[in-house]
C-alpha positions in Angstrom: 70.5 139.7 81.4 74.0 140.7 80.6 76.9 138.3 80.9 79.3 139.5 83.6 83.1 139.0 83.4 84.3 136.0 85.3 86.5 138.2 87.6 83.4 140.2 88.8 81.5 137.0 89.6 84.5 135.6 91.5 85.0 138.7 93.6 81.3 138.8 94.4 81.4 135.1 95.4 84.5 135.6 97.6 83.0 138.6 99.3 79.7 136.7 100.0 81.5 133.7 101.5 83.6 135.8 103.8 86.9 135.0 102.1 87.5 138.6 101.2 88.3 139.5 104.8 90.6 136.5 105.4 94.3 136.8 105.3 95.6 135.2 102.1 99.2 134.8 103.3 99.0 131.0 103.7 97.2 130.6 100.4 99.7 132.9 98.6 102.6 131.0 100.1 101.0 127.7 99.1 100.5 128.9 95.6 104.0 130.3 95.2 105.5 127.1 96.6 103.6 124.9 94.3 103.5 126.8 91.0 106.9 125.6 89.8 105.9 122.0 90.4 102.5 122.5 88.7 104.1 124.2 85.7 106.5 121.3 85.3 103.8 118.8 84.8 104.8 118.3 81.1 108.2 117.2 82.3 106.6 114.4 84.2 104.5 113.5 81.2 107.6 113.2 79.1 109.3 111.2 82.0 112.1 113.7 82.2 111.2 114.5 85.8 109.9 111.7 88.1 108.3 111.7 91.5 110.7 110.1 93.9 109.3 107.2 95.9 110.4 107.2 99.5 112.4 104.3 100.7 109.9 103.3 103.3 107.3 102.8 100.6 109.6 100.8 98.4 110.3 98.6 101.4 106.5 98.2 102.0 106.1 97.0 98.4 108.6 94.3 99.0 107.1 93.0 102.3 103.9 94.6 103.3 103.2 91.9 105.9 106.8 91.3 107.0 107.4 90.7 110.7 111.2 91.1 110.8 112.6 93.5 113.5 109.2 93.9 115.2 110.0 92.5 118.6 108.9 95.4 120.7 106.2 98.1 120.6 108.9 100.7 120.1 110.0 98.9 116.8 106.4 99.0 115.5 106.0 102.6 116.5 109.2 103.6 114.7 108.1 102.0 111.5 104.6 103.6 111.8 106.3 107.0 112.2 108.4 106.5 109.1 105.2 105.6 107.1 103.4 108.6 108.6 106.2 110.8 107.4 105.9 109.5 103.9 102.1 109.2 103.7 100.8 111.9 106.1 98.6 111.2 109.1 96.6 108.0 109.3 92.8 108.1 109.6 92.9 107.6 113.3 94.9 110.9 113.7 93.2 114.3 114.0 92.8 115.7 110.5 93.3 119.4 109.9 92.1 120.4 106.5 93.2 123.4 104.5 91.4 126.7 105.0 89.5 128.5 102.3 92.6 130.5 101.2 94.6 127.3 100.9 91.8 125.6 99.0 91.7 128.5 96.6 95.5 128.2 96.1 95.1 124.5 95.4 92.4 125.2 92.8 94.7 127.7 91.1 97.6 125.2 91.1 95.3 122.6 89.6 94.4 125.1 86.8 98.2 125.8 86.2 98.9 122.0 86.1 96.0 121.3 83.8 97.0 124.1 81.4 100.6 123.0 81.3 99.5 119.4 80.7 97.2 120.4 77.9 100.2 121.8 75.9 101.2 118.2 75.1 99.3 116.8 72.1 98.3 113.1 72.4 99.2 113.3 76.1 98.1 109.8 77.1 100.2 108.3 74.3 103.2 110.3 75.2 102.8 109.2 78.8 102.7 105.5 77.8 105.6 105.8 75.3 107.8 107.8 77.6 107.3 105.4 80.6 105.7 108.2 82.7 102.4 106.2 82.9 104.3 103.1 84.3 106.2 105.3 86.8 102.9 106.8 87.9 101.5 103.3 88.5 104.6 102.4 90.5 104.1 105.5 92.7 100.5 104.6 93.3 101.3 101.0 94.0 103.9 102.1 96.5 101.4 104.4 98.3 98.9 101.5 98.5 101.6 99.2 99.9 102.5 101.8 102.5 98.9 102.2 103.6 98.5 98.4 103.8 101.8 98.1 105.8 100.8 100.9 108.3 97.4 99.2 108.9 99.1 95.8 109.3 101.6 97.3 111.8 98.9 99.0 113.8 96.9 95.7 113.9 100.0 93.9 115.1 100.6 96.5 117.7 96.9 96.3 118.9 97.2 92.5 119.2 100.3 92.9 121.3 98.7 95.6 123.6 100.9 98.5 122.3 99.9 102.1 122.7 99.5 104.5 119.8 101.1 105.2 117.4 102.0 101.4 117.4 98.3 100.7 117.6 95.1 102.6 116.5 94.2 105.6 118.5 90.4 104.9 118.3 
């Protein structure tokens, strides 16, 4: 059996899955919008460019279980809304996943990001020495704190008899 070029195999797979007849506008827009960020991955590895941590997540790291300014359900709801804006929808919200064209764009962006990152020799050491690894941990810790804070707020809202979004929807 002859080896076929990758492009022929990909086209056949897309046609078989029905993707060939879909509009690729959303996927193309997603790819075009993210290619610059994906290609700049080495700048993050060198700690020249950093992901900005939203203020609401920094606040959550400082006091994930704080009860200040939570007198009414509207106060809880406002804080949950700020966290939703930074983190995306919570698990009790309807989830709308990306379509196939958007998934293909995400895979292509991952390939661009990986290729750009592979250009840096000894990448893990560069990340450690530049401080990028530490900043990445801070970003992840802030996200975790935001998730914990949102869960705490919704539990508090449920205890007080609040309606969603100040309490879980389900």
